PDB file of N, H, CA, C and O in Angstrom:
ATOM      1  N   UNK A   1      71.393 136.818  98.416  1.00  0.00           N
ATOM      2  CA  UNK A   1      70.739 138.031  97.980  1.00  0.00           C
ATOM      3  C   UNK A   1      71.418 138.511  96.696  1.00  0.00           C
ATOM      4  O   UNK A   1      72.641 138.646  96.652  1.00  0.00           O
ATOM      5  N   UNK A   2      70.645 138.762  95.676  1.00  0.00           N
ATOM      6  H   UNK A   2      69.651 138.653  95.712  1.00  0.00           H
ATOM      7  CA  UNK A   2      71.187 139.237  94.410  1.00  0.00           C
ATOM      8  C   UNK A   2      71.585 140.705  94.528  1.00  0.00           C
ATOM      9  O   UNK A   2      71.064 141.449  95.359  1.00  0.00           O
ATOM     10  N   UNK A   3      72.520 141.094  93.674  1.00  0.00           N
ATOM     11  H   UNK A   3      72.943 140.489  92.999  1.00  0.00           H
ATOM     12  CA  UNK A   3      73.042 142.464  93.743  1.00  0.00           C
ATOM     13  C   UNK A   3      71.938 143.487  93.454  1.00  0.00           C
ATOM     14  O   UNK A   3      71.954 144.586  94.008  1.00  0.00           O
ATOM     15  N   UNK A   4      70.988 143.136  92.594  1.00  0.00           N
ATOM     16  H   UNK A   4      70.975 142.243  92.144  1.00  0.00           H
ATOM     17  CA  UNK A   4      69.869 144.054  92.324  1.00  0.00           C
ATOM     18  C   UNK A   4      69.038 144.289  93.582  1.00  0.00           C
ATOM     19  O   UNK A   4      68.576 145.403  93.831  1.00  0.00           O
ATOM     20  N   UNK A   5      68.853 143.241  94.364  1.00  0.00           N
ATOM     21  H   UNK A   5      69.228 142.336  94.162  1.00  0.00           H
ATOM     22  CA  UNK A   5      68.108 143.364  95.612  1.00  0.00           C
ATOM     23  C   UNK A   5      68.888 144.192  96.633  1.00  0.00           C
ATOM     24  O   UNK A   5      68.310 144.974  97.388  1.00  0.00           O
ATOM     25  N   UNK A   6      70.203 144.006  96.643  1.00  0.00           N
ATOM     26  H   UNK A   6      70.673 143.371  96.030  1.00  0.00           H
ATOM     27  CA  UNK A   6      71.060 144.776  97.552  1.00  0.00           C
ATOM     28  C   UNK A   6      70.956 146.262  97.225  1.00  0.00           C
ATOM     29  O   UNK A   6      70.777 147.092  98.116  1.00  0.00           O
ATOM     30  N   UNK A   7      71.069 146.588  95.943  1.00  0.00           N
ATOM     31  H   UNK A   7      71.215 145.913  95.219  1.00  0.00           H
ATOM     32  CA  UNK A   7      70.992 147.987  95.516  1.00  0.00           C
ATOM     33  C   UNK A   7      69.627 148.580  95.846  1.00  0.00           C
ATOM     34  O   UNK A   7      69.536 149.714  96.317  1.00  0.00           O
ATOM     35  N   UNK A   8      68.572 147.817  95.600  1.00  0.00           N
ATOM     36  H   UNK A   8      68.646 146.896  95.218  1.00  0.00           H
ATOM     37  CA  UNK A   8      67.220 148.300  95.886  1.00  0.00           C
ATOM     38  C   UNK A   8      67.059 148.601  97.376  1.00  0.00           C
ATOM     39  O   UNK A   8      66.468 149.615  97.750  1.00  0.00           O
ATOM     40  N   UNK A   9      67.585 147.719  98.219  1.00  0.00           N
ATOM     41  H   UNK A   9      68.065 146.896  97.915  1.00  0.00           H
ATOM     42  CA  UNK A   9      67.462 147.928  99.666  1.00  0.00           C
ATOM     43  C   UNK A   9      68.310 149.112 100.124  1.00  0.00           C
ATOM     44  O   UNK A   9      67.883 149.878 100.988  1.00  0.00           O
ATOM     45  N   UNK A  10      69.509 149.270  99.554  1.00  0.00           N
ATOM     46  H   UNK A  10      69.855 148.648  98.852  1.00  0.00           H
ATOM     47  CA  UNK A  10      70.337 150.426  99.883  1.00  0.00           C
ATOM     48  C   UNK A  10      69.591 151.707  99.523  1.00  0.00           C
ATOM     49  O   UNK A  10      69.604 152.670 100.288  1.00  0.00           O
ATOM     50  N   UNK A  11      68.952 151.720  98.377  1.00  0.00           N
ATOM     51  H   UNK A  11      68.941 150.937  97.755  1.00  0.00           H
ATOM     52  CA  UNK A  11      68.183 152.899  97.955  1.00  0.00           C
ATOM     53  C   UNK A  11      67.001 153.166  98.877  1.00  0.00           C
ATOM     54  O   UNK A  11      66.694 154.319  99.178  1.00  0.00           O
ATOM     55  N   UNK A  12      66.332 152.096  99.328  1.00  0.00           N
ATOM     56  H   UNK A  12      66.582 151.159  99.083  1.00  0.00           H
ATOM     57  CA  UNK A  12      65.224 152.270 100.276  1.00  0.00           C
ATOM     58  C   UNK A  12      65.724 152.908 101.571  1.00  0.00           C
ATOM     59  O   UNK A  12      65.100 153.824 102.106  1.00  0.00           O
ATOM     60  N   UNK A  13      66.841 152.419 102.058  1.00  0.00           N
ATOM     61  H   UNK A  13      67.348 151.675 101.623  1.00  0.00           H
ATOM     62  CA  UNK A  13      67.397 152.962 103.300  1.00  0.00           C
ATOM     63  C   UNK A  13      67.864 154.404 103.105  1.00  0.00           C
ATOM     64  O   UNK A  13      67.746 155.219 104.020  1.00  0.00           O
ATOM     65  N   UNK A  14      68.391 154.726 101.928  1.00  0.00           N
ATOM     66  H   UNK A  14      68.486 154.064 101.184  1.00  0.00           H
ATOM     67  CA  UNK A  14      68.804 156.107 101.652  1.00  0.00           C
ATOM     68  C   UNK A  14      67.594 157.035 101.655  1.00  0.00           C
ATOM     69  O   UNK A  14      67.662 158.154 102.164  1.00  0.00           O
ATOM     70  N   UNK A  15      66.488 156.566 101.086  1.00  0.00           N
ATOM     71  H   UNK A  15      66.433 155.657 100.673  1.00  0.00           H
ATOM     72  CA  UNK A  15      65.265 157.369 101.074  1.00  0.00           C
ATOM     73  C   UNK A  15      64.746 157.570 102.499  1.00  0.00           C
ATOM     74  O   UNK A  15      64.316 158.663 102.865  1.00  0.00           O
ATOM     75  N   UNK A  16      64.793 156.501 103.296  1.00  0.00           N
ATOM     76  H   UNK A  16      65.142 155.612 102.999  1.00  0.00           H
ATOM     77  CA  UNK A  16      64.352 156.613 104.691  1.00  0.00           C
ATOM     78  C   UNK A  16      65.242 157.589 105.469  1.00  0.00           C
ATOM     79  O   UNK A  16      64.753 158.353 106.301  1.00  0.00           O
ATOM     80  N   UNK A  17      66.533 157.557 105.195  1.00  0.00           N
ATOM     81  H   UNK A  17      66.930 156.937 104.519  1.00  0.00           H
ATOM     82  CA  UNK A  17      67.471 158.431 105.905  1.00  0.00           C
ATOM     83  C   UNK A  17      67.193 159.900 105.617  1.00  0.00           C
ATOM     84  O   UNK A  17      67.477 160.758 106.453  1.00  0.00           O
ATOM     85  N   UNK A  18      66.646 160.197 104.452  1.00  0.00           N
ATOM     86  H   UNK A  18      66.416 159.500 103.773  1.00  0.00           H
ATOM     87  CA  UNK A  18      66.298 161.581 104.123  1.00  0.00           C
ATOM     88  C   UNK A  18      65.041 162.026 104.858  1.00  0.00           C
ATOM     89  O   UNK A  18      64.856 163.212 105.127  1.00  0.00           O
ATOM     90  N   UNK A  19      64.169 161.055 105.183  1.00  0.00           N
ATOM     91  H   UNK A  19      64.320 160.091 104.964  1.00  0.00           H
ATOM     92  CA  UNK A  19      62.904 161.360 105.840  1.00  0.00           C
ATOM     93  C   UNK A  19      63.032 161.419 107.364  1.00  0.00           C
ATOM     94  O   UNK A  19      62.388 162.232 108.026  1.00  0.00           O
ATOM     95  N   UNK A  20      63.888 160.526 107.907  1.00  0.00           N
ATOM     96  H   UNK A  20      64.411 159.865 107.368  1.00  0.00           H
ATOM     97  CA  UNK A  20      64.028 160.439 109.357  1.00  0.00           C
ATOM     98  C   UNK A  20      65.374 159.798 109.687  1.00  0.00           C
ATOM     99  O   UNK A  20      65.989 159.175 108.822  1.00  0.00           O
ATOM    100  N   UNK A  21      65.831 159.943 110.915  1.00  0.00           N
ATOM    101  H   UNK A  21      65.331 160.450 111.617  1.00  0.00           H
ATOM    102  CA  UNK A  21      67.074 159.254 111.293  1.00  0.00           C
ATOM    103  C   UNK A  21      66.871 157.733 111.280  1.00  0.00           C
ATOM    104  O   UNK A  21      65.817 157.235 111.675  1.00  0.00           O
ATOM    105  N   UNK A  22      67.875 157.019 110.831  1.00  0.00           N
ATOM    106  H   UNK A  22      68.732 157.423 110.510  1.00  0.00           H
ATOM    107  CA  UNK A  22      67.778 155.563 110.799  1.00  0.00           C
ATOM    108  C   UNK A  22      68.033 154.983 112.187  1.00  0.00           C
ATOM    109  O   UNK A  22      68.771 155.554 112.990  1.00  0.00           O
ATOM    110  N   UNK A  23      67.408 153.840 112.452  1.00  0.00           N
ATOM    111  H   UNK A  23      66.809 153.376 111.800  1.00  0.00           H
ATOM    112  CA  UNK A  23      67.626 153.142 113.714  1.00  0.00           C
ATOM    113  C   UNK A  23      68.994 152.449 113.669  1.00  0.00           C
ATOM    114  O   UNK A  23      69.622 152.355 112.614  1.00  0.00           O
ATOM    115  N   UNK A  24      69.435 151.972 114.820  1.00  0.00           N
ATOM    116  H   UNK A  24      68.925 152.048 115.677  1.00  0.00           H
ATOM    117  CA  UNK A  24      70.721 151.265 114.877  1.00  0.00           C
ATOM    118  C   UNK A  24      70.711 150.035 113.972  1.00  0.00           C
ATOM    119  O   UNK A  24      71.699 149.754 113.294  1.00  0.00           O
ATOM    120  N   UNK A  25      69.599 149.302 113.960  1.00  0.00           N
ATOM    121  H   UNK A  25      68.796 149.530 114.511  1.00  0.00           H
ATOM    122  CA  UNK A  25      69.490 148.106 113.117  1.00  0.00           C
ATOM    123  C   UNK A  25      69.574 148.479 111.638  1.00  0.00           C
ATOM    124  O   UNK A  25      70.221 147.784 110.855  1.00  0.00           O
ATOM    125  N   UNK A  26      68.922 149.569 111.261  1.00  0.00           N
ATOM    126  H   UNK A  26      68.396 150.134 111.898  1.00  0.00           H
ATOM    127  CA  UNK A  26      68.953 150.019 109.870  1.00  0.00           C
ATOM    128  C   UNK A  26      70.348 150.497 109.473  1.00  0.00           C
ATOM    129  O   UNK A  26      70.786 150.269 108.346  1.00  0.00           O
ATOM    130  N   UNK A  27      71.046 151.157 110.396  1.00  0.00           N
ATOM    131  H   UNK A  27      70.690 151.342 111.312  1.00  0.00           H
ATOM    132  CA  UNK A  27      72.412 151.608 110.121  1.00  0.00           C
ATOM    133  C   UNK A  27      73.343 150.409 109.920  1.00  0.00           C
ATOM    134  O   UNK A  27      74.190 150.421 109.027  1.00  0.00           O
ATOM    135  N   UNK A  28      73.182 149.373 110.752  1.00  0.00           N
ATOM    136  H   UNK A  28      72.494 149.363 111.477  1.00  0.00           H
ATOM    137  CA  UNK A  28      73.988 148.167 110.608  1.00  0.00           C
ATOM    138  C   UNK A  28      73.677 147.454 109.300  1.00  0.00           C
ATOM    139  O   UNK A  28      74.585 146.997 108.606  1.00  0.00           O
ATOM    140  N   UNK A  29      72.390 147.358 108.962  1.00  0.00           N
ATOM    141  H   UNK A  29      71.653 147.729 109.526  1.00  0.00           H
ATOM    142  CA  UNK A  29      71.994 146.719 107.711  1.00  0.00           C
ATOM    143  C   UNK A  29      72.573 147.478 106.519  1.00  0.00           C
ATOM    144  O   UNK A  29      73.075 146.866 105.577  1.00  0.00           O
ATOM    145  N   UNK A  30      72.503 148.809 106.559  1.00  0.00           N
ATOM    146  H   UNK A  30      72.095 149.306 107.325  1.00  0.00           H
ATOM    147  CA  UNK A  30      73.031 149.632 105.472  1.00  0.00           C
ATOM    148  C   UNK A  30      74.531 149.420 105.319  1.00  0.00           C
ATOM    149  O   UNK A  30      75.031 149.323 104.198  1.00  0.00           O
ATOM    150  N   UNK A  31      75.251 149.348 106.429  1.00  0.00           N
ATOM    151  H   UNK A  31      74.844 149.426 107.339  1.00  0.00           H
ATOM    152  CA  UNK A  31      76.697 149.127 106.380  1.00  0.00           C
ATOM    153  C   UNK A  31      77.023 147.760 105.772  1.00  0.00           C
ATOM    154  O   UNK A  31      77.941 147.643 104.960  1.00  0.00           O
ATOM    155  N   UNK A  32      76.278 146.737 106.163  1.00  0.00           N
ATOM    156  H   UNK A  32      75.532 146.832 106.822  1.00  0.00           H
ATOM    157  CA  UNK A  32      76.509 145.390 105.610  1.00  0.00           C
ATOM    158  C   UNK A  32      76.200 145.350 104.115  1.00  0.00           C
ATOM    159  O   UNK A  32      76.942 144.748 103.339  1.00  0.00           O
ATOM    160  N   UNK A  33      75.103 145.992 103.717  1.00  0.00           N
ATOM    161  H   UNK A  33      74.501 146.481 104.348  1.00  0.00           H
ATOM    162  CA  UNK A  33      74.727 146.002 102.301  1.00  0.00           C
ATOM    163  C   UNK A  33      75.743 146.773 101.466  1.00  0.00           C
ATOM    164  O   UNK A  33      76.070 146.367 100.351  1.00  0.00           O
ATOM    165  N   UNK A  34      76.235 147.870 101.996  1.00  0.00           N
ATOM    166  H   UNK A  34      75.969 148.200 102.902  1.00  0.00           H
ATOM    167  CA  UNK A  34      77.254 148.642 101.285  1.00  0.00           C
ATOM    168  C   UNK A  34      78.520 147.816 101.111  1.00  0.00           C
ATOM    169  O   UNK A  34      79.145 147.858 100.052  1.00  0.00           O
ATOM    170  N   UNK A  35      78.907 147.060 102.148  1.00  0.00           N
ATOM    171  H   UNK A  35      78.400 147.026 103.009  1.00  0.00           H
ATOM    172  CA  UNK A  35      80.102 146.211 102.059  1.00  0.00           C
ATOM    173  C   UNK A  35      79.906 145.139 100.988  1.00  0.00           C
ATOM    174  O   UNK A  35      80.825 144.860 100.217  1.00  0.00           O
ATOM    175  N   UNK A  36      78.715 144.535 100.935  1.00  0.00           N
ATOM    176  H   UNK A  36      77.969 144.762 101.561  1.00  0.00           H
ATOM    177  CA  UNK A  36      78.411 143.534  99.907  1.00  0.00           C
ATOM    178  C   UNK A  36      78.539 144.162  98.520  1.00  0.00           C
ATOM    179  O   UNK A  36      79.125 143.566  97.617  1.00  0.00           O
ATOM    180  N   UNK A  37      77.994 145.356  98.357  1.00  0.00           N
ATOM    181  H   UNK A  37      77.518 145.840  99.091  1.00  0.00           H
ATOM    182  CA  UNK A  37      78.044 146.044  97.068  1.00  0.00           C
ATOM    183  C   UNK A  37      79.487 146.362  96.671  1.00  0.00           C
ATOM    184  O   UNK A  37      79.885 146.118  95.532  1.00  0.00           O
ATOM    185  N   UNK A  38      80.261 146.899  97.596  1.00  0.00           N
ATOM    186  H   UNK A  38      79.938 147.097  98.521  1.00  0.00           H
ATOM    187  CA  UNK A  38      81.652 147.264  97.301  1.00  0.00           C
ATOM    188  C   UNK A  38      82.466 146.020  96.952  1.00  0.00           C
ATOM    189  O   UNK A  38      83.252 146.044  96.005  1.00  0.00           O
ATOM    190  N   UNK A  39      82.287 144.932  97.707  1.00  0.00           N
ATOM    191  H   UNK A  39      81.648 144.912  98.476  1.00  0.00           H
ATOM    192  CA  UNK A  39      83.006 143.697  97.423  1.00  0.00           C
ATOM    193  C   UNK A  39      82.635 143.152  96.048  1.00  0.00           C
ATOM    194  O   UNK A  39      83.488 142.614  95.342  1.00  0.00           O
ATOM    195  N   UNK A  40      81.374 143.290  95.670  1.00  0.00           N
ATOM    196  H   UNK A  40      80.681 143.727  96.244  1.00  0.00           H
ATOM    197  CA  UNK A  40      80.930 142.834  94.351  1.00  0.00           C
ATOM    198  C   UNK A  40      81.565 143.652  93.239  1.00  0.00           C
ATOM    199  O   UNK A  40      82.003 143.096  92.232  1.00  0.00           O
ATOM    200  N   UNK A  41      81.619 144.959  93.411  1.00  0.00           N
ATOM    201  H   UNK A  41      81.263 145.411  94.229  1.00  0.00           H
ATOM    202  CA  UNK A  41      82.229 145.836  92.403  1.00  0.00           C
ATOM    203  C   UNK A  41      83.712 145.514  92.268  1.00  0.00           C
ATOM    204  O   UNK A  41      84.232 145.445  91.155  1.00  0.00           O
ATOM    205  N   UNK A  42      84.394 145.317  93.387  1.00  0.00           N
ATOM    206  H   UNK A  42      83.971 145.373  94.292  1.00  0.00           H
ATOM    207  CA  UNK A  42      85.819 144.977  93.350  1.00  0.00           C
ATOM    208  C   UNK A  42      86.046 143.653  92.626  1.00  0.00           C
ATOM    209  O   UNK A  42      86.944 143.549  91.791  1.00  0.00           O
ATOM    210  N   UNK A  43      85.240 142.645  92.940  1.00  0.00           N
ATOM    211  H   UNK A  43      84.511 142.729  93.619  1.00  0.00           H
ATOM    212  CA  UNK A  43      85.389 141.334  92.306  1.00  0.00           C
ATOM    213  C   UNK A  43      85.168 141.432  90.801  1.00  0.00           C
ATOM    214  O   UNK A  43      85.894 140.808  90.026  1.00  0.00           O
ATOM    215  N   UNK A  44      84.174 142.208  90.382  1.00  0.00           N
ATOM    216  H   UNK A  44      83.585 142.715  91.011  1.00  0.00           H
ATOM    217  CA  UNK A  44      83.916 142.383  88.953  1.00  0.00           C
ATOM    218  C   UNK A  44      85.090 143.079  88.274  1.00  0.00           C
ATOM    219  O   UNK A  44      85.483 142.689  87.174  1.00  0.00           O
ATOM    220  N   UNK A  45      85.651 144.094  88.906  1.00  0.00           N
ATOM    221  H   UNK A  45      85.331 144.411  89.799  1.00  0.00           H
ATOM    222  CA  UNK A  45      86.777 144.814  88.330  1.00  0.00           C
ATOM    223  C   UNK A  45      88.010 143.916  88.230  1.00  0.00           C
ATOM    224  O   UNK A  45      88.704 143.927  87.214  1.00  0.00           O
ATOM    225  N   UNK A  46      88.280 143.149  89.269  1.00  0.00           N
ATOM    226  H   UNK A  46      87.715 143.140  90.094  1.00  0.00           H
ATOM    227  CA  UNK A  46      89.420 142.229  89.240  1.00  0.00           C
ATOM    228  C   UNK A  46      89.238 141.199  88.131  1.00  0.00           C
ATOM    229  O   UNK A  46      90.185 140.892  87.408  1.00  0.00           O
ATOM    230  N   UNK A  47      88.035 140.667  87.995  1.00  0.00           N
ATOM    231  H   UNK A  47      87.265 140.916  88.583  1.00  0.00           H
ATOM    232  CA  UNK A  47      87.752 139.710  86.927  1.00  0.00           C
ATOM    233  C   UNK A  47      87.964 140.313  85.555  1.00  0.00           C
ATOM    234  O   UNK A  47      88.494 139.655  84.659  1.00  0.00           O
ATOM    235  N   UNK A  48      87.557 141.549  85.385  1.00  0.00           N
ATOM    236  H   UNK A  48      87.127 142.083  86.112  1.00  0.00           H
ATOM    237  CA  UNK A  48      87.730 142.230  84.111  1.00  0.00           C
ATOM    238  C   UNK A  48      89.212 142.479  83.827  1.00  0.00           C
ATOM    239  O   UNK A  48      89.666 142.269  82.703  1.00  0.00           O
ATOM    240  N   UNK A  49      89.964 142.920  84.826  1.00  0.00           N
ATOM    241  H   UNK A  49      89.595 143.091  85.739  1.00  0.00           H
ATOM    242  CA  UNK A  49      91.387 143.178  84.639  1.00  0.00           C
ATOM    243  C   UNK A  49      92.174 141.891  84.400  1.00  0.00           C
ATOM    244  O   UNK A  49      93.171 141.901  83.679  1.00  0.00           O
ATOM    245  N   UNK A  50      91.730 140.782  85.002  1.00  0.00           N
ATOM    246  H   UNK A  50      90.919 140.774  85.587  1.00  0.00           H
ATOM    247  CA  UNK A  50      92.397 139.498  84.789  1.00  0.00           C
ATOM    248  C   UNK A  50      92.273 139.035  83.342  1.00  0.00           C
ATOM    249  O   UNK A  50      93.087 138.239  82.873  1.00  0.00           O
ATOM    250  N   UNK A  51      91.268 139.523  82.637  1.00  0.00           N
ATOM    251  H   UNK A  51      90.607 140.169  83.018  1.00  0.00           H
ATOM    252  CA  UNK A  51      91.055 139.136  81.248  1.00  0.00           C
ATOM    253  C   UNK A  51      91.377 140.271  80.283  1.00  0.00           C
ATOM    254  O   UNK A  51      90.846 140.313  79.173  1.00  0.00           O
ATOM    255  N   UNK A  52      92.239 141.187  80.698  1.00  0.00           N
ATOM    256  H   UNK A  52      92.671 141.153  81.600  1.00  0.00           H
ATOM    257  CA  UNK A  52      92.605 142.333  79.870  1.00  0.00           C
ATOM    258  C   UNK A  52      93.987 142.123  79.271  1.00  0.00           C
ATOM    259  O   UNK A  52      94.929 141.727  79.957  1.00  0.00           O
ATOM    260  N   UNK A  53      94.085 142.393  77.993  1.00  0.00           N
ATOM    261  H   UNK A  53      93.320 142.715  77.435  1.00  0.00           H
ATOM    262  CA  UNK A  53      95.348 142.282  77.277  1.00  0.00           C
ATOM    263  C   UNK A  53      95.671 143.620  76.630  1.00  0.00           C
ATOM    264  O   UNK A  53      94.779 144.377  76.247  1.00  0.00           O
ATOM    265  N   UNK A  54      96.963 143.893  76.515  1.00  0.00           N
ATOM    266  H   UNK A  54      97.688 143.279  76.826  1.00  0.00           H
ATOM    267  CA  UNK A  54      97.425 145.083  75.812  1.00  0.00           C
ATOM    268  C   UNK A  54      97.865 144.621  74.431  1.00  0.00           C
ATOM    269  O   UNK A  54      98.676 143.704  74.303  1.00  0.00           O
ATOM    270  N   UNK A  55      97.323 145.262  73.397  1.00  0.00           N
ATOM    271  H   UNK A  55      96.665 146.007  73.502  1.00  0.00           H
ATOM    272  CA  UNK A  55      97.662 144.897  72.031  1.00  0.00           C
ATOM    273  C   UNK A  55      98.669 145.914  71.499  1.00  0.00           C
ATOM    274  O   UNK A  55      98.386 147.110  71.439  1.00  0.00           O
ATOM    275  N   UNK A  56      99.847 145.420  71.114  1.00  0.00           N
ATOM    276  H   UNK A  56     100.076 144.448  71.163  1.00  0.00           H
ATOM    277  CA  UNK A  56     100.903 146.274  70.570  1.00  0.00           C
ATOM    278  C   UNK A  56     100.600 146.607  69.110  1.00  0.00           C
ATOM    279  O   UNK A  56      99.798 145.925  68.471  1.00  0.00           O
ATOM    280  N   UNK A  57     101.235 147.648  68.583  1.00  0.00           N
ATOM    281  H   UNK A  57     101.886 148.202  69.102  1.00  0.00           H
ATOM    282  CA  UNK A  57     101.019 148.003  67.171  1.00  0.00           C
ATOM    283  C   UNK A  57     101.340 146.865  66.198  1.00  0.00           C
ATOM    284  O   UNK A  57     100.768 146.800  65.110  1.00  0.00           O
ATOM    285  N   UNK A  58     102.257 145.966  66.587  1.00  0.00           N
ATOM    286  H   UNK A  58     102.722 146.020  67.471  1.00  0.00           H
ATOM    287  CA  UNK A  58     102.582 144.847  65.695  1.00  0.00           C
ATOM    288  C   UNK A  58     101.592 143.698  65.825  1.00  0.00           C
ATOM    289  O   UNK A  58     101.723 142.692  65.129  1.00  0.00           O
ATOM    290  N   UNK A  59     100.605 143.831  66.706  1.00  0.00           N
ATOM    291  H   UNK A  59     100.499 144.648  67.272  1.00  0.00           H
ATOM    292  CA  UNK A  59      99.537 142.838  66.827  1.00  0.00           C
ATOM    293  C   UNK A  59      99.737 141.830  67.941  1.00  0.00           C
ATOM    294  O   UNK A  59      98.859 140.995  68.160  1.00  0.00           O
ATOM    295  N   UNK A  60     100.840 141.868  68.647  1.00  0.00           N
ATOM    296  H   UNK A  60     101.553 142.546  68.470  1.00  0.00           H
ATOM    297  CA  UNK A  60     101.050 140.920  69.744  1.00  0.00           C
ATOM    298  C   UNK A  60     100.234 141.337  70.962  1.00  0.00           C
ATOM    299  O   UNK A  60     100.047 142.519  71.249  1.00  0.00           O
ATOM    300  N   UNK A  61      99.762 140.316  71.659  1.00  0.00           N
ATOM    301  H   UNK A  61      99.914 139.356  71.426  1.00  0.00           H
ATOM    302  CA  UNK A  61      98.964 140.559  72.868  1.00  0.00           C
ATOM    303  C   UNK A  61      99.798 140.260  74.088  1.00  0.00           C
ATOM    304  O   UNK A  61     100.491 139.244  74.137  1.00  0.00           O
ATOM    305  N   UNK A  62      99.739 141.141  75.084  1.00  0.00           N
ATOM    306  H   UNK A  62      99.176 141.966  75.044  1.00  0.00           H
ATOM    307  CA  UNK A  62     100.438 140.962  76.342  1.00  0.00           C
ATOM    308  C   UNK A  62      99.416 141.038  77.468  1.00  0.00           C
ATOM    309  O   UNK A  62      98.656 142.000  77.583  1.00  0.00           O
ATOM    310  N   UNK A  63      99.419 139.996  78.295  1.00  0.00           N
ATOM    311  H   UNK A  63     100.036 139.215  78.202  1.00  0.00           H
ATOM    312  CA  UNK A  63      98.475 139.976  79.417  1.00  0.00           C
ATOM    313  C   UNK A  63      98.864 141.055  80.414  1.00  0.00           C
ATOM    314  O   UNK A  63     100.045 141.262  80.691  1.00  0.00           O
ATOM    315  N   UNK A  64      97.875 141.732  80.945  1.00  0.00           N
ATOM    316  H   UNK A  64      96.916 141.565  80.720  1.00  0.00           H
ATOM    317  CA  UNK A  64      98.093 142.761  81.952  1.00  0.00           C
ATOM    318  C   UNK A  64      98.635 142.101  83.217  1.00  0.00           C
ATOM    319  O   UNK A  64      98.088 141.102  83.682  1.00  0.00           O
ATOM    320  N   UNK A  65      99.717 142.662  83.778  1.00  0.00           N
ATOM    321  H   UNK A  65     100.162 143.474  83.400  1.00  0.00           H
ATOM    322  CA  UNK A  65     100.333 142.084  84.964  1.00  0.00           C
ATOM    323  C   UNK A  65      99.932 142.913  86.187  1.00  0.00           C
ATOM    324  O   UNK A  65      99.712 144.120  86.084  1.00  0.00           O
ATOM    325  N   UNK A  66      99.839 142.250  87.351  1.00  0.00           N
ATOM    326  H   UNK A  66     100.017 141.269  87.435  1.00  0.00           H
ATOM    327  CA  UNK A  66      99.536 142.985  88.591  1.00  0.00           C
ATOM    328  C   UNK A  66     100.628 143.996  88.892  1.00  0.00           C
ATOM    329  O   UNK A  66     101.805 143.753  88.624  1.00  0.00           O
ATOM    330  N   UNK A  67     100.233 145.126  89.449  1.00  0.00           N
ATOM    331  H   UNK A  67      99.277 145.324  89.667  1.00  0.00           H
ATOM    332  CA  UNK A  67     101.184 146.162  89.812  1.00  0.00           C
ATOM    333  C   UNK A  67     102.011 145.703  91.001  1.00  0.00           C
ATOM    334  O   UNK A  67     101.471 145.148  91.958  1.00  0.00           O
ATOM    335  N   UNK A  68     103.300 145.927  90.948  1.00  0.00           N
ATOM    336  H   UNK A  68     103.739 146.377  90.170  1.00  0.00           H
ATOM    337  CA  UNK A  68     104.198 145.494  92.023  1.00  0.00           C
ATOM    338  C   UNK A  68     104.143 146.447  93.192  1.00  0.00           C
ATOM    339  O   UNK A  68     104.835 146.241  94.189  1.00  0.00           O
TER     340      UNK A  68
END
């Protein structure tokens, strides 16, 4: 399932939740979709940070290190 489809389905379930209480199956689906979305955002952020460098005033580049 593509992330665009995940977001669209999360939005559909959010709209339904405003209209009526969600069923147990819908609540489980929403929880799974939210987890997929959060994991995707985390992976994108980690990928971006892995390719981040700090540029010093003298022009040298230092790779960003993981926080200890």
